[in-house]
N, CA, C and O atoms as a CHARMM CRD file, in Angstrom:
* protein
*
  384
    1    1 MET  N   -149.45100 117.65400-112.87400 PROA 1      0.00000
    2    1 MET  CA  -149.14600 117.16100-113.52200 PROA 1      0.00000
    3    1 MET  C   -149.55400 115.92900-115.17400 PROA 1      0.00000
    4    1 MET  O   -149.75100 114.71400-115.17500 PROA 1      0.00000
    5    2 LEU  N   -149.54300 116.91400-116.35000 PROA 2      0.00000
    6    2 LEU  CA  -150.20800 116.25200-117.15600 PROA 2      0.00000
    7    2 LEU  C   -148.45200 115.02200-118.09600 PROA 2      0.00000
    8    2 LEU  O   -147.29100 115.29600-118.39900 PROA 2      0.00000
    9    3 ASP  N   -149.00000 114.23500-118.14700 PROA 3      0.00000
   10    3 ASP  CA  -147.65600 112.83100-118.20500 PROA 3      0.00000
   11    3 ASP  C   -147.41400 113.54900-119.93900 PROA 3      0.00000
   12    3 ASP  O   -147.76300 114.62700-120.42200 PROA 3      0.00000
   13    4 THR  N   -146.93400 112.79500-120.30300 PROA 4      0.00000
   14    4 THR  CA  -146.17200 112.82100-121.76400 PROA 4      0.00000
   15    4 THR  C   -146.61200 112.89800-122.58900 PROA 4      0.00000
   16    4 THR  O   -146.17900 113.75700-123.35800 PROA 4      0.00000
   17    5 HSD  N   -147.86100 112.00400-123.04800 PROA 5      0.00000
   18    5 HSD  CA  -148.08700 111.87400-123.85600 PROA 5      0.00000
   19    5 HSD  C   -149.36900 112.26500-123.86400 PROA 5      0.00000
   20    5 HSD  O   -149.75300 112.22200-125.03300 PROA 5      0.00000
   21    6 GLU  N   -150.47200 112.73100-122.94100 PROA 6      0.00000
   22    6 GLU  CA  -151.32900 114.22700-122.75400 PROA 6      0.00000
   23    6 GLU  C   -150.88500 115.24400-123.70100 PROA 6      0.00000
   24    6 GLU  O   -151.18300 115.69000-124.80900 PROA 6      0.00000
   25    7 SER  N   -149.49100 115.51200-122.16400 PROA 7      0.00000
   26    7 SER  CA  -148.87400 117.14400-123.09000 PROA 7      0.00000
   27    7 SER  C   -148.93900 116.70100-124.77700 PROA 7      0.00000
   28    7 SER  O   -149.78500 117.11500-125.56900 PROA 7      0.00000
   29    8 LEU  N   -148.00100 115.90800-125.03800 PROA 8      0.00000
   30    8 LEU  CA  -147.64200 116.22300-126.68300 PROA 8      0.00000
   31    8 LEU  C   -149.43000 115.88700-127.49300 PROA 8      0.00000
   32    8 LEU  O   -149.61400 116.40400-128.59500 PROA 8      0.00000
   33    9 LYS  N   -149.98800 115.48300-127.19200 PROA 9      0.00000
   34    9 LYS  CA  -151.32600 115.54200-127.54700 PROA 9      0.00000
   35    9 LYS  C   -152.03000 116.28600-127.57100 PROA 9      0.00000
   36    9 LYS  O   -152.90200 116.31200-128.44000 PROA 9      0.00000
   37   10 GLU  N   -151.93500 117.11000-126.70200 PROA 10     0.00000
   38   10 GLU  CA  -152.82900 118.55400-126.10100 PROA 10     0.00000
   39   10 GLU  C   -152.12000 119.86300-126.75700 PROA 10     0.00000
   40   10 GLU  O   -152.75300 120.91200-126.63200 PROA 10     0.00000
   41   11 LYS  N   -150.72100 119.92400-127.52700 PROA 11     0.00000
   42   11 LYS  CA  -149.59800 120.77800-127.16400 PROA 11     0.00000
   43   11 LYS  C   -150.07400 120.63100-129.35000 PROA 11     0.00000
   44   11 LYS  O   -150.21800 121.58900-130.11000 PROA 11     0.00000
   45   12 TRP  N   -150.21500 118.67200-129.81800 PROA 12     0.00000
   46   12 TRP  CA  -150.66800 119.10100-131.53300 PROA 12     0.00000
   47   12 TRP  C   -151.82500 119.55900-131.20800 PROA 12     0.00000
   48   12 TRP  O   -152.31200 120.32800-132.03700 PROA 12     0.00000
   49   13 TRP  N   -152.41500 119.35600-130.31300 PROA 13     0.00000
   50   13 TRP  CA  -153.93400 119.91500-130.67200 PROA 13     0.00000
   51   13 TRP  C   -154.40900 121.51900-130.87400 PROA 13     0.00000
   52   13 TRP  O   -155.31100 122.11300-131.46500 PROA 13     0.00000
   53   14 ALA  N   -153.22900 121.86500-130.00700 PROA 14     0.00000
   54   14 ALA  CA  -153.27500 123.66100-129.64800 PROA 14     0.00000
   55   14 ALA  C   -152.89200 124.16700-130.93300 PROA 14     0.00000
   56   14 ALA  O   -153.29700 125.27300-131.29100 PROA 14     0.00000
   57   15 TRP  N   -151.83700 123.17000-131.97100 PROA 15     0.00000
   58   15 TRP  CA  -151.15600 124.11300-133.11700 PROA 15     0.00000
   59   15 TRP  C   -151.98500 123.24000-134.21900 PROA 15     0.00000
   60   15 TRP  O   -151.92100 123.62300-135.38700 PROA 15     0.00000
   61   16 HSD  N   -152.48200 122.50000-134.01700 PROA 16     0.00000
   62   16 HSD  CA  -153.41100 121.93000-135.08700 PROA 16     0.00000
   63   16 HSD  C   -154.92100 123.06500-134.97600 PROA 16     0.00000
   64   16 HSD  O   -155.63900 123.26600-135.95600 PROA 16     0.00000
   65   17 LYS  N   -155.12900 123.59100-133.83700 PROA 17     0.00000
   66   17 LYS  CA  -156.25600 124.17800-133.82800 PROA 17     0.00000
   67   17 LYS  C   -155.66500 125.73300-134.88800 PROA 17     0.00000
   68   17 LYS  O   -156.34500 126.56500-135.49000 PROA 17     0.00000
   69   18 GLU  N   -154.49100 125.63100-134.77500 PROA 18     0.00000
   70   18 GLU  CA  -153.41000 127.12900-135.32800 PROA 18     0.00000
   71   18 GLU  C   -153.46000 126.65300-136.60500 PROA 18     0.00000
   72   18 GLU  O   -153.42700 127.54600-137.45100 PROA 18     0.00000
   73   19 ASN  N   -153.51000 125.82500-136.91400 PROA 19     0.00000
   74   19 ASN  CA  -152.83400 125.65700-138.12800 PROA 19     0.00000
   75   19 ASN  C   -153.67700 124.37700-139.51300 PROA 19     0.00000
   76   19 ASN  O   -153.04500 123.42600-139.97400 PROA 19     0.00000
   77   20 PRO  N   -155.12500 124.70900-139.90700 PROA 20     0.00000
   78   20 PRO  CA  -155.99900 123.56000-139.92900 PROA 20     0.00000
   79   20 PRO  C   -155.54500 123.77200-141.06100 PROA 20     0.00000
   80   20 PRO  O   -155.60100 122.56600-141.30300 PROA 20     0.00000
   81   21 GLN  N   -154.94900 124.38700-142.43500 PROA 21     0.00000
   82   21 GLN  CA  -154.70700 123.89200-143.46200 PROA 21     0.00000
   83   21 GLN  C   -154.06200 122.95800-143.46000 PROA 21     0.00000
   84   21 GLN  O   -154.15900 122.24800-144.46100 PROA 21     0.00000
   85   22 ILE  N   -153.26100 122.58600-142.52600 PROA 22     0.00000
   86   22 ILE  CA  -152.81300 121.00300-142.78600 PROA 22     0.00000
   87   22 ILE  C   -153.83800 120.34300-142.46900 PROA 22     0.00000
   88   22 ILE  O   -154.81500 120.63000-143.16100 PROA 22     0.00000
   89   23 TYR  N   -153.98800 119.65700-141.78500 PROA 23     0.00000
   90   23 TYR  CA  -155.24400 118.60800-141.76800 PROA 23     0.00000
   91   23 TYR  C   -155.86500 118.86800-143.71500 PROA 23     0.00000
   92   23 TYR  O   -155.72200 118.19200-144.73400 PROA 23     0.00000
   93   24 GLU  N   -156.65100 120.37600-143.36300 PROA 24     0.00000
   94   24 GLU  CA  -156.99300 120.43400-144.91900 PROA 24     0.00000
   95   24 GLU  C   -156.60400 118.86200-145.95600 PROA 24     0.00000
   96   24 GLU  O   -157.23700 117.90000-146.39100 PROA 24     0.00000
   97   25 LEU  N   -154.64800 119.55800-145.98500 PROA 25     0.00000
   98   25 LEU  CA  -153.66500 118.93100-146.78400 PROA 25     0.00000
   99   25 LEU  C   -154.28600 117.47600-146.38400 PROA 25     0.00000
  100   25 LEU  O   -155.03300 116.64100-146.89300 PROA 25     0.00000
  101   26 PHE  N   -153.80500 117.59400-145.60000 PROA 26     0.00000
  102   26 PHE  CA  -152.85600 115.69400-144.73000 PROA 26     0.00000
  103   26 PHE  C   -154.85100 114.60100-145.65500 PROA 26     0.00000
  104   26 PHE  O   -154.89200 113.45400-146.09900 PROA 26     0.00000
  105   27 GLU  N   -155.64700 115.29500-145.59700 PROA 27     0.00000
  106   27 GLU  CA  -156.50700 115.09300-146.00500 PROA 27     0.00000
  107   27 GLU  C   -156.89800 115.11100-147.17000 PROA 27     0.00000
  108   27 GLU  O   -157.39500 114.02000-147.44700 PROA 27     0.00000
  109   28 ARG  N   -156.93200 116.01300-148.23800 PROA 28     0.00000
  110   28 ARG  CA  -157.28400 115.82000-149.40500 PROA 28     0.00000
  111   28 ARG  C   -156.24700 115.52400-150.60500 PROA 28     0.00000
  112   28 ARG  O   -156.24300 115.49300-151.83500 PROA 28     0.00000
  113   29 PHE  N   -155.09500 115.26300-149.17800 PROA 29     0.00000
  114   29 PHE  CA  -153.48700 113.88600-150.31300 PROA 29     0.00000
  115   29 PHE  C   -153.81100 112.75700-149.78200 PROA 29     0.00000
  116   29 PHE  O   -153.28900 111.67400-150.04800 PROA 29     0.00000
  117   30 THR  N   -154.59700 112.93800-149.08700 PROA 30     0.00000
  118   30 THR  CA  -155.43600 111.06900-148.81700 PROA 30     0.00000
  119   30 THR  C   -156.24900 110.74200-149.75100 PROA 30     0.00000
  120   30 THR  O   -155.97000 110.01800-150.70700 PROA 30     0.00000
  121   31 MET  N   -157.11900 111.17000-149.56400 PROA 31     0.00000
  122   31 MET  CA  -158.63000 111.38800-150.69900 PROA 31     0.00000
  123   31 MET  C   -157.76000 111.06700-151.73400 PROA 31     0.00000
  124   31 MET  O   -157.78700 109.91900-152.17800 PROA 31     0.00000
  125   32 ASP  N   -156.89700 111.99100-152.25000 PROA 32     0.00000
  126   32 ASP  CA  -155.98100 111.82500-153.70800 PROA 32     0.00000
  127   32 ASP  C   -156.23500 110.45200-153.64900 PROA 32     0.00000
  128   32 ASP  O   -157.18900 109.98200-154.26900 PROA 32     0.00000
  129   33 ALA  N   -155.37800 109.64700-152.87100 PROA 33     0.00000
  130   33 ALA  CA  -154.69700 108.34700-152.30600 PROA 33     0.00000
  131   33 ALA  C   -155.71200 107.02700-152.98900 PROA 33     0.00000
  132   33 ALA  O   -155.51100 106.05900-153.72100 PROA 33     0.00000
  133   34 ILE  N   -157.19200 107.79200-152.08700 PROA 34     0.00000
  134   34 ILE  CA  -157.75400 106.28900-152.42500 PROA 34     0.00000
  135   34 ILE  C   -158.22600 106.69000-153.83900 PROA 34     0.00000
  136   34 ILE  O   -157.97000 106.03200-154.84700 PROA 34     0.00000
  137   35 ARG  N   -158.72800 107.49200-153.82200 PROA 35     0.00000
  138   35 ARG  CA  -158.69500 107.88700-155.84000 PROA 35     0.00000
  139   35 ARG  C   -158.12100 107.22600-156.42000 PROA 35     0.00000
  140   35 ARG  O   -158.49400 106.92000-157.55200 PROA 35     0.00000
  141   36 LYS  N   -157.16000 106.81500-155.96200 PROA 36     0.00000
  142   36 LYS  CA  -155.62100 106.02200-157.22700 PROA 36     0.00000
  143   36 LYS  C   -155.80900 104.68900-157.05100 PROA 36     0.00000
  144   36 LYS  O   -155.09800 103.89400-157.66600 PROA 36     0.00000
  145   37 GLY  N   -157.05000 104.15100-155.96000 PROA 37     0.00000
  146   37 GLY  CA  -156.50300 103.04700-155.57000 PROA 37     0.00000
  147   37 GLY  C   -155.46900 102.45200-154.41800 PROA 37     0.00000
  148   37 GLY  O   -154.90700 101.40400-154.09800 PROA 37     0.00000
  149   38 HSD  N   -155.54700 103.26200-154.18300 PROA 38     0.00000
  150   38 HSD  CA  -154.16900 103.23300-153.01600 PROA 38     0.00000
  151   38 HSD  C   -155.02800 102.26500-152.13800 PROA 38     0.00000
  152   38 HSD  O   -155.98800 102.17500-152.90300 PROA 38     0.00000
  153   39 LYS  N   -155.36900 101.45800-151.04500 PROA 39     0.00000
  154   39 LYS  CA  -156.27200 100.20200-150.05300 PROA 39     0.00000
  155   39 LYS  C   -154.72400 100.91400-148.63000 PROA 39     0.00000
  156   39 LYS  O   -155.00900 101.27500-147.48800 PROA 39     0.00000
  157   40 ARG  N   -153.96900 100.91200-148.93200 PROA 40     0.00000
  158   40 ARG  CA  -153.20700 101.13400-147.50500 PROA 40     0.00000
  159   40 ARG  C   -151.92500 102.47900-148.27400 PROA 40     0.00000
  160   40 ARG  O   -151.52300 102.48700-149.43800 PROA 40     0.00000
  161   41 LEU  N   -151.52800 103.53800-147.08000 PROA 41     0.00000
  162   41 LEU  CA  -150.48700 104.19500-147.15900 PROA 41     0.00000
  163   41 LEU  C   -149.87800 104.85800-146.19000 PROA 41     0.00000
  164   41 LEU  O   -150.73700 105.08500-145.33800 PROA 41     0.00000
  165   42 SER  N   -148.86400 105.28800-145.86500 PROA 42     0.00000
  166   42 SER  CA  -147.69100 105.87700-144.83600 PROA 42     0.00000
  167   42 SER  C   -148.27500 107.07200-144.29800 PROA 42     0.00000
  168   42 SER  O   -148.85100 107.78300-145.12100 PROA 42     0.00000
  169   43 ALA  N   -148.25800 107.42700-143.19000 PROA 43     0.00000
  170   43 ALA  CA  -149.18000 108.79700-142.92400 PROA 43     0.00000
  171   43 ALA  C   -147.69000 109.99400-143.51400 PROA 43     0.00000
  172   43 ALA  O   -147.49500 111.00100-144.19600 PROA 43     0.00000
  173   44 TRP  N   -146.86000 108.84200-142.54800 PROA 44     0.00000
  174   44 TRP  CA  -145.28600 110.08000-143.23200 PROA 44     0.00000
  175   44 TRP  C   -145.19400 110.17400-144.69300 PROA 44     0.00000
  176   44 TRP  O   -144.31800 110.96000-145.05100 PROA 44     0.00000
  177   45 LEU  N   -145.97000 109.48900-145.83100 PROA 45     0.00000
  178   45 LEU  CA  -146.10500 110.06000-147.10500 PROA 45     0.00000
  179   45 LEU  C   -146.19300 111.12700-147.06700 PROA 45     0.00000
  180   45 LEU  O   -145.26800 111.93800-147.06500 PROA 45     0.00000
  181   46 ILE  N   -147.82400 111.42600-147.01400 PROA 46     0.00000
  182   46 ILE  CA  -148.75700 112.15800-146.66200 PROA 46     0.00000
  183   46 ILE  C   -148.12000 113.61200-146.43800 PROA 46     0.00000
  184   46 ILE  O   -148.08600 114.64300-147.11000 PROA 46     0.00000
  185   47 VAL  N   -147.56800 113.16900-145.02500 PROA 47     0.00000
  186   47 VAL  CA  -147.32100 114.60400-144.25300 PROA 47     0.00000
  187   47 VAL  C   -146.07100 115.14500-145.43100 PROA 47     0.00000
  188   47 VAL  O   -146.47000 116.09000-146.11100 PROA 47     0.00000
  189   48 ASN  N   -144.65400 114.68000-145.74800 PROA 48     0.00000
  190   48 ASN  CA  -143.87300 115.08700-146.72500 PROA 48     0.00000
  191   48 ASN  C   -144.18800 115.40900-147.80200 PROA 48     0.00000
  192   48 ASN  O   -143.34500 115.93700-148.52700 PROA 48     0.00000
  193   49 ARG  N   -145.72900 115.16200-148.33100 PROA 49     0.00000
  194   49 ARG  CA  -145.98200 115.59700-149.24400 PROA 49     0.00000
  195   49 ARG  C   -146.84200 116.79200-149.32700 PROA 49     0.00000
  196   49 ARG  O   -147.23800 117.42900-150.30300 PROA 49     0.00000
  197   50 ILE  N   -147.06300 116.96200-147.85300 PROA 50     0.00000
  198   50 ILE  CA  -147.57400 118.06800-147.15700 PROA 50     0.00000
  199   50 ILE  C   -146.12400 119.04400-147.12900 PROA 50     0.00000
  200   50 ILE  O   -146.02900 119.91900-147.98900 PROA 50     0.00000
  201   51 ARG  N   -145.09400 118.88000-146.20000 PROA 51     0.00000
  202   51 ARG  CA  -144.21800 119.91700-146.58400 PROA 51     0.00000
  203   51 ARG  C   -143.61800 120.25300-147.25600 PROA 51     0.00000
  204   51 ARG  O   -142.85500 121.20100-147.07000 PROA 51     0.00000
  205   52 TRP  N   -143.78300 119.23900-148.91400 PROA 52     0.00000
  206   52 TRP  CA  -143.09000 119.42200-150.01700 PROA 52     0.00000
  207   52 TRP  C   -143.88300 120.70700-150.73700 PROA 52     0.00000
  208   52 TRP  O   -143.38300 121.63900-151.36800 PROA 52     0.00000
  209   53 GLU  N   -145.21000 120.45700-150.44800 PROA 53     0.00000
  210   53 GLU  CA  -146.30700 121.55600-150.82800 PROA 53     0.00000
  211   53 GLU  C   -145.86200 123.49700-150.76200 PROA 53     0.00000
  212   53 GLU  O   -145.44900 124.40400-151.48500 PROA 53     0.00000
  213   54 THR  N   -146.43600 123.14300-148.96100 PROA 54     0.00000
  214   54 THR  CA  -146.01900 123.99300-148.07000 PROA 54     0.00000
  215   54 THR  C   -144.45300 124.30600-147.99000 PROA 54     0.00000
  216   54 THR  O   -144.14000 125.15700-147.15700 PROA 54     0.00000
  217   55 MET  N   -143.52700 123.78500-148.67600 PROA 55     0.00000
  218   55 MET  CA  -142.17700 124.50400-148.33800 PROA 55     0.00000
  219   55 MET  C   -141.60300 125.04600-150.23400 PROA 55     0.00000
  220   55 MET  O   -140.87000 125.93800-150.66200 PROA 55     0.00000
  221   56 VAL  N   -142.22600 124.20200-150.72900 PROA 56     0.00000
  222   56 VAL  CA  -141.25200 124.51900-152.57400 PROA 56     0.00000
  223   56 VAL  C   -142.16700 124.71900-153.24600 PROA 56     0.00000
  224   56 VAL  O   -141.91300 124.88600-154.43900 PROA 56     0.00000
  225   57 GLU  N   -143.60500 124.79500-152.81300 PROA 57     0.00000
  226   57 GLU  CA  -144.54100 125.04400-153.91000 PROA 57     0.00000
  227   57 GLU  C   -145.12300 126.09300-154.18900 PROA 57     0.00000
  228   57 GLU  O   -145.68100 126.43800-155.23100 PROA 57     0.00000
  229   58 THR  N   -144.86500 127.04000-152.41400 PROA 58     0.00000
  230   58 THR  CA  -146.40300 127.64600-152.13200 PROA 58     0.00000
  231   58 THR  C   -145.05700 129.19400-152.17800 PROA 58     0.00000
  232   58 THR  O   -143.89200 129.26000-152.56900 PROA 58     0.00000
  233   59 THR  N   -145.73500 129.90700-151.74500 PROA 59     0.00000
  234   59 THR  CA  -144.67700 130.98900-150.75900 PROA 59     0.00000
  235   59 THR  C   -144.98400 131.64300-149.54200 PROA 59     0.00000
  236   59 THR  O   -146.15400 131.43500-149.22000 PROA 59     0.00000
  237   60 GLY  N   -144.74100 131.92200-149.23300 PROA 60     0.00000
  238   60 GLY  CA  -145.28700 133.11700-147.51800 PROA 60     0.00000
  239   60 GLY  C   -143.73000 132.40300-146.46100 PROA 60     0.00000
  240   60 GLY  O   -142.63300 131.90100-146.70400 PROA 60     0.00000
  241   61 GLU  N   -144.51600 132.76100-145.31200 PROA 61     0.00000
  242   61 GLU  CA  -144.49100 131.50900-144.39000 PROA 61     0.00000
  243   61 GLU  C   -144.10100 130.09700-143.85100 PROA 61     0.00000
  244   61 GLU  O   -144.56000 129.00000-143.53200 PROA 61     0.00000
  245   62 ASP  N   -143.57400 130.43700-143.89800 PROA 62     0.00000
  246   62 ASP  CA  -142.16300 128.53500-143.61900 PROA 62     0.00000
  247   62 ASP  C   -142.58700 127.92200-141.93000 PROA 62     0.00000
  248   62 ASP  O   -142.76000 128.57900-140.90400 PROA 62     0.00000
  249   63 PHE  N   -142.63800 126.87800-142.08400 PROA 63     0.00000
  250   63 PHE  CA  -143.27600 126.21300-140.59800 PROA 63     0.00000
  251   63 PHE  C   -142.94000 125.19700-140.75200 PROA 63     0.00000
  252   63 PHE  O   -142.65700 124.92900-141.91900 PROA 63     0.00000
  253   64 LYS  N   -142.74800 123.85600-139.50700 PROA 64     0.00000
  254   64 LYS  CA  -142.62700 123.32300-139.34800 PROA 64     0.00000
  255   64 LYS  C   -143.59000 122.12300-138.84000 PROA 64     0.00000
  256   64 LYS  O   -144.05500 122.08000-137.70100 PROA 64     0.00000
  257   65 ILE  N   -143.81300 121.19700-139.80400 PROA 65     0.00000
  258   65 ILE  CA  -144.51600 119.66900-139.12300 PROA 65     0.00000
  259   65 ILE  C   -143.83700 118.82000-138.21400 PROA 65     0.00000
  260   65 ILE  O   -142.98200 118.04900-138.64800 PROA 65     0.00000
  261   66 SER  N   -144.10500 118.86400-137.03000 PROA 66     0.00000
  262   66 SER  CA  -143.40100 117.87800-136.03800 PROA 66     0.00000
  263   66 SER  C   -143.25400 116.62500-136.48900 PROA 66     0.00000
  264   66 SER  O   -144.33900 116.17800-136.86100 PROA 66     0.00000
  265   67 ASN  N   -142.19000 115.72100-136.63800 PROA 67     0.00000
  266   67 ASN  CA  -142.52300 114.34600-136.75400 PROA 67     0.00000
  267   67 ASN  C   -143.69500 114.00800-135.61700 PROA 67     0.00000
  268   67 ASN  O   -144.64200 113.22300-135.66400 PROA 67     0.00000
  269   68 ASP  N   -143.24100 114.92700-134.57400 PROA 68     0.00000
  270   68 ASP  CA  -144.36900 113.24100-133.50400 PROA 68     0.00000
  271   68 ASP  C   -146.31100 114.02000-133.62900 PROA 68     0.00000
  272   68 ASP  O   -147.39300 113.67900-133.15200 PROA 68     0.00000
  273   69 PHE  N   -145.86100 115.10900-134.49600 PROA 69     0.00000
  274   69 PHE  CA  -148.05100 114.70700-134.63200 PROA 69     0.00000
  275   69 PHE  C   -148.34000 113.61100-136.24200 PROA 69     0.00000
  276   69 PHE  O   -149.47900 113.74600-136.68900 PROA 69     0.00000
  277   70 ILE  N   -147.95100 113.19500-136.58100 PROA 70     0.00000
  278   70 ILE  CA  -148.16700 112.45200-137.54500 PROA 70     0.00000
  279   70 ILE  C   -149.14100 111.51700-137.63400 PROA 70     0.00000
  280   70 ILE  O   -150.02000 111.02000-138.33800 PROA 70     0.00000
  281   71 ALA  N   -148.57700 111.50800-136.58900 PROA 71     0.00000
  282   71 ALA  CA  -149.98100 109.41700-135.85100 PROA 71     0.00000
  283   71 ALA  C   -151.46800 110.44200-135.83100 PROA 71     0.00000
  284   71 ALA  O   -152.62500 110.32100-136.23200 PROA 71     0.00000
  285   72 TYR  N   -150.62800 111.52100-135.08900 PROA 72     0.00000
  286   72 TYR  CA  -152.40900 111.95300-135.03200 PROA 72     0.00000
  287   72 TYR  C   -152.80400 112.34500-135.27400 PROA 72     0.00000
  288   72 TYR  O   -153.80900 112.68900-134.65200 PROA 72     0.00000
  289   73 TYR  N   -152.41400 112.94900-136.90600 PROA 73     0.00000
  290   73 TYR  CA  -153.40300 113.03400-138.37700 PROA 73     0.00000
  291   73 TYR  C   -153.62500 111.75400-138.60800 PROA 73     0.00000
  292   73 TYR  O   -154.77100 111.65700-139.04500 PROA 73     0.00000
  293   74 ALA  N   -153.14200 110.78100-138.54200 PROA 74     0.00000
  294   74 ALA  CA  -153.59300 109.57700-138.92600 PROA 74     0.00000
  295   74 ALA  C   -154.52700 109.39800-138.60300 PROA 74     0.00000
  296   74 ALA  O   -155.38900 109.52400-139.47300 PROA 74     0.00000
  297   75 ARG  N   -155.00400 109.00100-137.20600 PROA 75     0.00000
  298   75 ARG  CA  -155.99500 109.55900-136.07800 PROA 75     0.00000
  299   75 ARG  C   -157.00200 109.57600-136.83800 PROA 75     0.00000
  300   75 ARG  O   -157.81000 108.74600-137.25600 PROA 75     0.00000
  301   76 LEU  N   -156.76800 110.98600-136.98200 PROA 76     0.00000
  302   76 LEU  CA  -157.80400 111.75300-136.92000 PROA 76     0.00000
  303   76 LEU  C   -158.59800 112.01500-138.38400 PROA 76     0.00000
  304   76 LEU  O   -159.78500 112.14800-138.67900 PROA 76     0.00000
  305   77 PHE  N   -157.34900 112.02000-139.14500 PROA 77     0.00000
  306   77 PHE  CA  -158.61500 111.33900-140.00800 PROA 77     0.00000
  307   77 PHE  C   -159.42700 109.32700-140.52800 PROA 77     0.00000
  308   77 PHE  O   -160.25100 108.66600-141.16000 PROA 77     0.00000
  309   78 MET  N   -158.29200 109.36300-139.59000 PROA 78     0.00000
  310   78 MET  CA  -159.57400 107.76600-140.12700 PROA 78     0.00000
  311   78 MET  C   -160.66700 107.61200-138.98300 PROA 78     0.00000
  312   78 MET  O   -161.27700 106.54400-139.03000 PROA 78     0.00000
  313   79 ALA  N   -161.13600 108.76200-137.64300 PROA 79     0.00000
  314   79 ALA  CA  -161.46200 108.44600-137.02100 PROA 79     0.00000
  315   79 ALA  C   -162.83000 109.72800-137.83300 PROA 79     0.00000
  316   79 ALA  O   -163.94800 109.74800-137.31800 PROA 79     0.00000
  317   80 LEU  N   -162.56300 110.54300-138.89800 PROA 80     0.00000
  318   80 LEU  CA  -163.66400 111.19300-139.16300 PROA 80     0.00000
  319   80 LEU  C   -164.59100 110.54600-140.61500 PROA 80     0.00000
  320   80 LEU  O   -165.69100 110.86600-141.06700 PROA 80     0.00000
  321   81 HSD  N   -163.37900 109.32100-141.14000 PROA 81     0.00000
  322   81 HSD  CA  -163.28500 108.70200-141.88500 PROA 81     0.00000
  323   81 HSD  C   -163.41800 107.49400-141.44700 PROA 81     0.00000
  324   81 HSD  O   -162.67100 106.55700-141.72900 PROA 81     0.00000
  325   82 PRO  N   -164.75400 107.44400-140.45800 PROA 82     0.00000
  326   82 PRO  CA  -164.81100 105.74000-139.84100 PROA 82     0.00000
  327   82 PRO  C   -164.67800 104.69900-141.46600 PROA 82     0.00000
  328   82 PRO  O   -164.44300 103.55600-141.07300 PROA 82     0.00000
  329   83 GLU  N   -164.74000 104.69900-142.98600 PROA 83     0.00000
  330   83 GLU  CA  -165.14100 104.16700-143.61300 PROA 83     0.00000
  331   83 GLU  C   -163.72600 104.00500-143.93400 PROA 83     0.00000
  332   83 GLU  O   -163.67400 102.97400-144.60600 PROA 83     0.00000
  333   84 TYR  N   -162.25800 104.60800-143.77100 PROA 84     0.00000
  334   84 TYR  CA  -161.29500 104.01900-144.17800 PROA 84     0.00000
  335   84 TYR  C   -160.51300 103.58500-143.31100 PROA 84     0.00000
  336   84 TYR  O   -159.30500 103.52300-143.53700 PROA 84     0.00000
  337   85 ASP  N   -161.01500 103.22700-142.22900 PROA 85     0.00000
  338   85 ASP  CA  -160.16200 102.81800-140.63900 PROA 85     0.00000
  339   85 ASP  C   -159.45800 101.97200-140.83900 PROA 85     0.00000
  340   85 ASP  O   -160.02900 101.24200-141.65100 PROA 85     0.00000
  341   86 GLY  N   -157.79600 101.28100-140.41200 PROA 86     0.00000
  342   86 GLY  CA  -156.81400 101.02400-140.71500 PROA 86     0.00000
  343   86 GLY  C   -155.97300 101.60300-142.72100 PROA 86     0.00000
  344   86 GLY  O   -154.94700 101.35100-143.35300 PROA 86     0.00000
  345   87 PHE  N   -157.27100 102.45300-142.93200 PROA 87     0.00000
  346   87 PHE  CA  -155.72100 102.63000-144.18600 PROA 87     0.00000
  347   87 PHE  C   -153.96600 103.62800-144.07400 PROA 87     0.00000
  348   87 PHE  O   -153.09500 103.83700-144.92000 PROA 87     0.00000
  349   88 PHE  N   -154.08600 103.97500-142.76800 PROA 88     0.00000
  350   88 PHE  CA  -152.78600 103.77400-142.04200 PROA 88     0.00000
  351   88 PHE  C   -152.49800 102.75100-141.02000 PROA 88     0.00000
  352   88 PHE  O   -153.49500 102.15300-140.61600 PROA 88     0.00000
  353   89 LYS  N   -151.60200 102.48100-140.61600 PROA 89     0.00000
  354   89 LYS  CA  -151.26000 101.07400-140.16100 PROA 89     0.00000
  355   89 LYS  C   -150.51300 102.64000-138.49700 PROA 89     0.00000
  356   89 LYS  O   -149.95200 103.72900-138.37600 PROA 89     0.00000
  357   90 THR  N   -151.27400 101.24900-137.52800 PROA 90     0.00000
  358   90 THR  CA  -151.21000 102.72500-136.29000 PROA 90     0.00000
  359   90 THR  C   -151.22000 101.51700-135.18400 PROA 90     0.00000
  360   90 THR  O   -152.03700 100.78000-134.63300 PROA 90     0.00000
  361   91 LYS  N   -149.27800 101.86100-135.20200 PROA 91     0.00000
  362   91 LYS  CA  -148.96000 101.20500-133.40200 PROA 91     0.00000
  363   91 LYS  C   -150.07700 102.26000-132.06300 PROA 91     0.00000
  364   91 LYS  O   -150.95600 103.12000-132.10000 PROA 91     0.00000
  365   92 GLN  N   -149.55500 101.73100-131.36400 PROA 92     0.00000
  366   92 GLN  CA  -149.98400 101.65700-129.88500 PROA 92     0.00000
  367   92 GLN  C   -148.91300 102.96800-129.80500 PROA 92     0.00000
  368   92 GLN  O   -147.73500 102.89500-130.15400 PROA 92     0.00000
  369   93 LEU  N   -149.61800 104.26600-129.23200 PROA 93     0.00000
  370   93 LEU  CA  -148.95700 105.64800-129.04500 PROA 93     0.00000
  371   93 LEU  C   -147.42400 104.79600-127.72700 PROA 93     0.00000
  372   93 LEU  O   -147.50700 103.82900-126.96900 PROA 93     0.00000
  373   94 ARG  N   -146.34900 105.65800-127.99600 PROA 94     0.00000
  374   94 ARG  CA  -145.08100 104.70900-126.72300 PROA 94     0.00000
  375   94 ARG  C   -145.38900 105.51900-125.44400 PROA 94     0.00000
  376   94 ARG  O   -144.93200 105.34700-124.31400 PROA 94     0.00000
  377   95 ARG  N   -146.30200 106.47300-125.90100 PROA 95     0.00000
  378   95 ARG  CA  -146.78200 107.76800-124.39900 PROA 95     0.00000
  379   95 ARG  C   -148.13200 107.43700-123.92700 PROA 95     0.00000
  380   95 ARG  O   -148.84400 108.25200-123.34000 PROA 95     0.00000
  381   96 ASP  N   -148.64600 105.62500-124.32300 PROA 96     0.00000
  382   96 ASP  CA  -149.81800 105.55800-123.68600 PROA 96     0.00000
  383   96 ASP  C   -149.90200 104.80900-122.58400 PROA 96     0.00000
  384   96 ASP  O   -150.96800 104.72600-121.97300 PROA 96     0.00000
């Protein structure tokens, strides 16, 4: 049996693979903020912009981004863009 952390991480990874457009938006909106001069920002702010864009500005099927996934998106962004390591403040995951 997997521990809670692993099962949540695996749940996020499976959801991420089925919804790659979410990370694309996360990366795009984060890069927008960086270009505007932000040195640090909240990953929650980025995800809430994604929620706005996907629920209000677009049409089509609604879906929800779990708050539990936000930390993983922040970590993924910084892993893929090491030059921006520390852009999102991260804490040790409670499940670690």
